[in-house]
N, C-alpha and C positions, 0 to 999 in steps of 0.2 A: 556364555551362560545366560539362562534366563533369570532376569531379576524383575520381579513384579512389585518391588518396594516403591516404585514411581507411581504405578497404577494404584497401588493400595493408598498412598498419600493423596492421590487425585480423588480417590473415592471418599476419603475421610474428609477432604476439604468440602467436597460436594455436599455431603450429609451435613456438616456444620453450616454450610451455606443455607441449606434448606431449613435448618432449625432457627436461623436467624431471620430469613427473610420470608419463608413459606411460599415461595414463588410457584412450586409445583402444586401444593395444596390449594393454593388460590384458583389455579387453572381447573383443577378437579372439582373443587367446590362449585365453582361457576357452573361447570358442565352438569352436576347433579341438579343445581338449583333451576336450571332451564329445562332439564328433561323431566324433572319431578316437583313442579311448582307447589303441588298440594301437600308434599310431605314437610315434616317439621325440620327446624333448624338442626335439632339434635340428631335426627336420622341422617340428614345431609353430612353433619360432621362426622358421624360413625362410619358412613360410606367412605368419605374422603380419606379418612385415616386408614381404613383397610386398603384402599388403592395405592396411596402413598407408600404404604408399607410393602405392597408387593413389588412396586417399582423399585424401592430402595433395595429389597432383597436381590432382585434381579440384577441390579447394578453391583451391589456387594459381591456377588457371586463370581464376577468377572475373574479376578486374580485367583480365587479358590479353584475354579475349574482348570486354570492354566497350570498352577502348581500341582494339582491333582494328576493331571495328564502327564506332567513331567516325571513327578514321582513315580507313578505306574510304568512309565517307560524305563526309568532307572531300575525298578524292581525287576523288569523283564529283560535288563541288559541291553536295551536298545536307545538309550537316552541320546547317544550321538546322532541317531537318525532323527528322533523328533526334535531335539532342541532347537536346530536352526530355523525350523518352521515358526516356533514360538517366539523366538527373538525376532524374526522378521514381522510376525503379526503384531508383537507390542510396539515396534517402532512405526508401523503402519498406523496403529491407533493413535499413538502419541504425537506423530507428525503431519501424516497425510490425511487423515480421516477426521472432518469435523463438519458434518452437516448441520449439527445443532451445536451453537456456541457453548463451549464449557463454562463461559462465565456465568451461565444460567444456574449452575450448581447441579443438583440432581437431574433436574430436567435435561441439563447439557450433556449428561454422561450416557442417556439412553442410547444414542446411536452407537457410542463406542462398545456399550454391552451387547447391543444387538449384533454387531459384527463378531464379537469374541464368541458369543453362544452359537450363532450361526456356523462359524468355522468349527466348532466342536461337532455340530450337527453333521456337516460335511464329513468330517473324520468318522463319526459314528455310524453313518450310512454305509460308507465302504467297509469298515470294520464288522458291522452286521453282516454285510454281503459275503465276506469272506469267512467269518468265524460263526456266525449265527447269534453273536453276542453284542448288545449295546454297550458303547463307552459311557455314554450318559443316559439317564432315564428319559423314556419317551415323554414324560411330563415336561421336560425342558422345552421340546419342540413346540408343545401346545402353548406354554407360556410366551414363547417368543412370537407365536402368531397373534396372541393376544396384544402384546407390546407392539407389534407391526401395526395393528389397527389404531393404536393409540398415536403412533407417530404420523400416520396419515400419507396421503399421496400428495405429490409425487416422490416426496423423500423416501418412502419405504422401498419403492421401487428402485431408487438410485442406490439404496443400501444393498438390497438383494444383488444388485449387478455388481457392486463393490465386493460383495462376498464371494461370488463367483469367479470374478477377476483375481481376487486374492488367492483363491483355492487353486487356480490354474497357476499363477505366478510362484505359489509355493509348492507345486507339484504334490498336493495333498493326497490325491489318488494313488500316485506312484509311491509316495513315502509310506502309506499304510500298507500298500501291498508288499513293500520290500520288508517291512518290519514283520509283518505275519508270516512272510517265507523264512525270515532269519529266525524266528522263534518257532518254526514248525506249525504254524496255522493255529496255535491254540489261542493267540490273540493277546490283548493286554487286559488286565484286571484292574479298573480304575475305581477307587473308593473316594467319593466326595465327603467332605466334612459333615457333620450332623447338622451344622448351622446352615448348609444349603438346602433349601427346599423349594420345590417348585410346585405350583397349583394352588397356594393358598390365596384366598380372595378372588377366586376366579369368577364367582357370581357377580361381584362388584364391577369387575373389568368388563364382563360380558354386558352388564347394564349400561356403561358408558357409551356415548357417541364418539366419534373420532375427536380426541383432543387436538389433533393437527400439531403435535410437538415440532413436527418437521418445519412448519411455518415459522417457528421462533427463530430459524436461521435467516429469515428475510427472503 
């Protein structure tokens, strides 16, 4: 059974950590101050709040997209095929993957979120090839590319390798193909909660130089 309660608790703790410490906000603010030394402190603060908001939304969406995928699979009558993949994915995130320490709060969950969202992209791409329909909105992919730049190298590439390795380990391609075959090729209709939005604050993210969040892992 897919249980995202642990992931939701981690996200809530990370958000509370950021509220108390402002760890991510300080990194972002410093970046803007260096890039735009002539701008006012108020402008820097506004830009910083927008970027932190985008990153927070990206992290918060992790359990939402997993639950939405499982619910959609259940509605289509193929939950038994999809569920094991997400059970393994959550275990992978919680136990095996930690390129950025979770102790850093919101900044520390960016790598976990990147894995989950890109796993969904792997599924969505195969689903689109078979049915012509996206599982998740294309904007989610653009958001992940912006987040990837904030993570920086070499951690971003290590995460990409981890996504591919997990997709192969979980037989993502084969699972999606089997699901589409079982339900007659019509595919899965996945509805994300209205609270999940991608693309907000894109200008601010594009203005940022690499934050090199991956370097926080030592």
